[in-house]
C-alpha positions in Angstrom: -55.7 204.5 127.8 -58.7 204.0 130.3 -61.2 201.3 129.6 -64.8 202.4 129.0 -67.4 200.0 130.5 -71.0 199.7 129.6 -73.4 201.5 131.9 -74.6 198.3 133.5 -71.1 197.1 134.3 -69.4 198.2 137.5 -65.6 198.2 138.1 -64.0 198.7 141.5 -60.4 198.7 142.5 -58.6 197.5 145.6 -54.9 198.7 145.3 -52.1 199.8 147.5 -50.5 196.1 147.6 -46.8 195.8 148.6 -44.3 194.2 146.4 -45.5 190.4 146.0 -48.3 190.9 148.4 -51.3 188.9 147.6 -53.5 189.4 150.8 -56.8 191.0 149.2 -58.6 191.0 152.7 -55.8 193.0 154.2 -55.7 195.4 151.1 -59.6 195.7 151.5 -59.3 196.6 155.2 -56.7 199.4 154.4 -59.0 200.8 151.8 -61.1 203.9 152.8 -64.6 203.3 154.2 -66.2 204.8 151.2 -64.2 202.2 149.0 -65.1 199.4 151.3 -68.8 200.2 151.1 -68.8 200.5 147.4 -67.1 197.0 147.0 -69.5 195.7 149.6 -72.6 197.0 147.7 -71.6 196.7 144.3 -69.7 193.3 144.3 -70.4 191.3 147.3 -73.9 192.3 147.9 -74.8 192.1 144.1 -73.5 188.4 144.1 -75.3 187.4 147.2 -78.5 189.1 145.9 -78.3 187.1 142.8 -77.7 183.9 144.6 -80.1 184.4 147.5 -83.3 185.1 145.4 -82.9 182.4 142.7 -86.4 182.5 141.7 -86.3 186.1 140.5 -83.8 184.9 137.7 -81.1 187.2 138.6 -77.6 186.4 137.8 -74.2 188.1 138.5 -70.8 187.7 136.9 -67.8 189.0 138.6 -64.4 189.3 136.7 -61.4 189.7 138.7 -58.6 191.3 136.8 -55.4 191.1 139.0 -52.4 193.4 138.2 -48.9 193.6 139.2 -46.2 196.2 138.9 -43.1 196.0 136.5 -40.4 194.0 137.8 -37.2 195.9 137.1 -34.7 193.6 138.9 -35.2 190.4 137.0 -32.2 188.8 135.0 -34.1 189.0 131.7 -37.3 190.5 130.2 -38.7 186.7 130.1 -38.2 186.3 133.9 -39.7 189.6 134.6 -42.7 188.9 132.5 -43.0 185.5 134.3 -42.6 187.1 137.8 -45.3 189.7 137.0 -47.7 187.1 135.5 -47.1 184.8 138.6 -47.8 187.4 141.3 -51.0 188.6 139.5 -52.2 185.0 139.2 -51.6 184.6 143.1 -53.3 188.1 143.9 -56.3 187.0 141.6 -56.7 183.5 143.1 -56.6 185.4 146.7 -59.2 187.8 145.5 -61.5 184.9 144.3 -61.2 183.0 147.5 -61.6 186.3 149.4 -64.9 187.2 147.6 -66.2 183.5 147.8 -65.7 183.4 151.5 -67.6 186.9 151.8 -70.5 185.5 149.8 -70.6 182.3 151.9 -70.6 184.5 155.1 -73.5 186.6 154.2 -75.5 183.7 152.7 -75.1 182.0 156.1 -76.0 185.2 158.0 -79.1 185.3 155.8 -80.2 181.7 156.6 -79.8 180.8 152.9 -78.1 177.6 151.5 -74.3 178.1 151.7 -72.4 176.8 148.7 -69.4 174.7 149.7 -67.5 175.4 146.5 -67.6 177.9 143.7 -69.2 175.3 141.6 -72.0 175.1 143.8 -73.1 178.8 143.2 -76.2 178.7 141.2 -76.6 182.3 140.0 -73.1 183.7 140.3 -69.9 183.0 138.4 -66.6 184.4 139.2 -63.8 184.6 136.7 -60.1 185.5 137.4 -57.9 187.1 134.8 -54.2 187.6 135.5 -52.9 190.7 133.6 -49.5 190.8 134.9 -48.0 194.3 134.3 -49.9 194.5 131.0 -52.0 197.5 132.0 -50.2 199.8 134.3 -51.8 202.7 136.0 -48.4 204.6 136.3 -46.2 203.4 133.2 -42.9 204.7 134.7 -43.1 204.4 138.3 -40.6 206.4 140.3 -41.8 205.8 143.9 -43.5 203.2 146.0 -46.7 204.8 145.8 -46.6 204.7 142.0 -46.0 200.9 142.3 -48.8 200.4 144.9 -51.2 202.0 142.2 -50.2 199.4 139.7 -50.4 196.3 142.2 -54.1 196.3 142.3 -57.3 194.0 142.0 -60.0 195.0 139.9 -63.7 193.9 140.1 -65.9 194.0 137.1 -69.4 193.2 137.9 -72.3 192.5 135.6 -75.7 191.8 137.3 -78.7 190.9 135.0 -82.1 189.2 134.7 -83.0 187.4 131.5 -85.3 189.3 129.3 -88.6 187.4 128.8 -89.4 186.2 125.4 -92.3 188.2 123.7 -95.7 186.3 123.6 -96.6 185.7 120.1 
């Protein structure tokens, strides 16, 4: 069942990962130019925009949901689930690092203060959720292409500014 997002929440996906592949940068580079542009504008630029113009009161929350494919060759169902979760944790952590480095680079290019750690971000927060194989795109994969669709990183972005309190 597809997830329906509120109109101000954008979700973009990088997929096509190989088995146990966690390199988000390489997967991004292998995405179409259109997908790269969307991710740059709606994820990276949204975060940089919130961080660079602090006095405007903008905020940006990025939730990275990392997915894996089913593991069919494990000795037990528990081992399969553990492997699926482990690879999605690694893929998610790699995506967080990739995004943070993109934010740092664009802030530096703009001559803005560059945060040294994610905790130093003033108006941006990045969350990582490891989904394992809990939400497969192709529930019964029969080909490597099916499995590559399941192995993905999803960026859900919410940008917002506080609503001023009414003057009484």
